[in-house]
N, C-alpha and C positions, 0 to 999 in steps of 0.2 A: 066758719068761710069768710073769708073777703074778698069783693070783687076783685083784686089782684091775683088773686091767689089762679083764675083762670088764666089771667092772660101769663101768668109762670107757668102753669099746662102745656099753654101752646112755644112758651119760648124756653124751656128748663131743658139740657139735655139728660139723657139718663149718666149721672155721672160713674157708675159699675157692672162690674155683673156681665154676662150673653151679651144681652141689646144694650152695654155702654156708647152713647153715643147717639142714639135717639132720644126725641122729644117726647116727655114722658106723654104727652097725648094719642103719639102713635105706638106706644108699646101693646104688643099684644094680649086681650081678654086675659090668656091664663096664663101669661109672666104675671098679670097683676090678682087676677087669682091666689096664683101660689104662695105670695106675699101674702094675702088672706093669709091660706092654712096655717101658713110658718109663720108670719109676726114681720110686721115692717119695723122698717130701720126708725131708732133712731133720730130726732133732729128735721129740721125744712124736708129732706128728700123723704123719709119715711109718710108727715104730711101731704105731703104731696101724692104718692102712692097710693095712701089710702084715701084721699080724695079722687083721684082717675079711679079705681077699681069702684066705687059707689056709683062714677057716672058710668063711666062704661058698666056694671050688673043693671042698671035699672035701664039700659037703652037712653039715656041721655049723651051719645056725645054729641050728637048734631049740634046742641049750644055751643064748643068753640069752634061751628063753622065761621060765624064772623070773627072772632078772634082770627085764623088763621088767617086771613085776606089781609092782615092789617102786614 
């Protein structure tokens, strides 16, 4: 993980699917867990979804709060 990845989580919208347009940091945990079970997409979006799932699963979402306010 790079520090820029956290900024990408709060600035990148989901490009497809049920939650298209929702910022990755705002995706519901059950949606992130679905990807964890079924497989994350390839590429940058998959990597960010996997990171967000780990943050959400471990209750560390508060770490993104200072970045949201920028």
